[in-house]
N, C-alpha and C positions, 0 to 999 in steps of 0.2 A: 779596235780595242778587244782585247781578249778577256773573256769571262769563262768561268766554269760554273756548271749547273748539275744538280743531282738529275740523273737520266730519269725519264718517265717510261712507264710501261708501254705507252703508245709509240715509242720511239724504236721499238725493237726491230722493226723492218728497215728503218733508216740506218740503224747501227749495224745490221747485218750486211746491208749494201755497202757500206763505208769499209767494213771488215774485208769483203770480197775484193773490192777495188784496190785497197792497200796491199793485200796479200799479192794480188795479180801484178802489182808494180814490180815486183821481184822478177818478173818476166817468166813465171810458171807457164807451161803449156796448158791447154784446155783439158786434157786427160787428168792432169794433176789437180787442176782446179775442181773439176768435177768430183774427184775422190775426196777432196777436202771440204766440199760444200756443207756437209752436215756438222762438220766441226767448226765451221766459221759462222754458223747461223747464232745469232744472239737471241735466246729465248726470253719471252717476258718474265718467266719465273726466276731467271738469273737477275733481271732488273730489281724484282721485288726483294729477293733474298740477299744479294750481294750489295757491296758498295760500288756503284757505277756513277761516274761523272762524265759529262760531255765537255768537250773544249769547244768554245765558239768564237768566231771572229765576226763581230757584229751580229748579224742575224744568221750567219752560216755556221753550221755544225762541221767542225773540220777535224775532230778527233774525240776519242773517248778512252777511258781505262775502267777495268774492273779489278777488284780485290775480293778474293774469296777465302774462306777458311773451312778446312776440312775436319776441324775438331782438334787437330794437332798443330797444323801449320797454316801460315797465311801465304797465299799465291797471288802474283800478279797474273790474273786469268787473261786479261785482254789489254793491249796498249796499242792502238791503231790510229794513224793519221791519214787524212786524205793524201793521196800522192802529190798533189800540187803543192803541199806544204812541207814535205819531207826535205831535210837539208837545209832548212832556213831558220832553225833555232826553235821551232814550235814544239818539238819533241822534248827538248830540255825543258821548257816552261811547263809542258804538261807532267813531266817526271818530277819537277820540284813541286807541283801542286799535289801530285799522287803522294809524294813523301809526306807532305803536310797533313793530308787527310789521314794516311796510314798511322801517323804518330798520334794524331787526335783520337784515332780508334784504338790506341794501345798496342799497335802492331810494332814488334821489335825487329823481327827478321822476315823478309820477304824472299820467297822462292819463286824463281822464274823459269818455266819451261820455254825457252826461247826459240824464235824463228831463227834458223841458222844464219841468215843474212842480217839479223838485228842483233847478233851477239856483240858486234863491235861497239854498237851504240850503248848496250847495256854495261859494257866494260867502261866506256867513257863516263858513265853516270856513277860508276863506283862499284858495280856488281862483280862478283867474282865466280868463275866457272868451278862448280863442284862436282861435276859429272856429266853423264849423258844418258838419254833415254831413247829407246827405239820408238819411232812413230807408230801410233795405233792405226793410222790411215794408209801409210805407204810402207811397204817392206824395204828394209835395208836403209831406211832414212833415220839418221840419228839427230836428236834434238839436244842442244846444249842445256844442261840444268845450271842455273846460276843462283846466287844467294846475295841479298843486299842486307845489311845490318843498318838499322836506323840509329 
């Protein structure tokens, strides 16, 4: 049975570990992962400040998402699944729940700075590519910028 719960501050390390495992599933090498480590860490302050929910299958935490606002725009900051659940419909379930939570919080448009390999997933969910951004962590790496209107 799938449930969603508001993330707790004491889950920061567990969410960080999940983020790293999920990112690594794209077969990035160790050098890339080392450069990305600080960007993949989930700080306690983010859990306190932003809208962060976990996706659970029974007692197992299998994914999470976070929505943040910079004063002008709303962003899907994180959207990660445990690699063993990717491609089995759990991402769609988490997306649908995220949209429900966003709507309940009066979010009308979500900006997504996507992992390049996840761009296709977000397109299937209805997001539209609106541009690209150069990665802060890796030179010459471009990240798709996407938008989803609720």
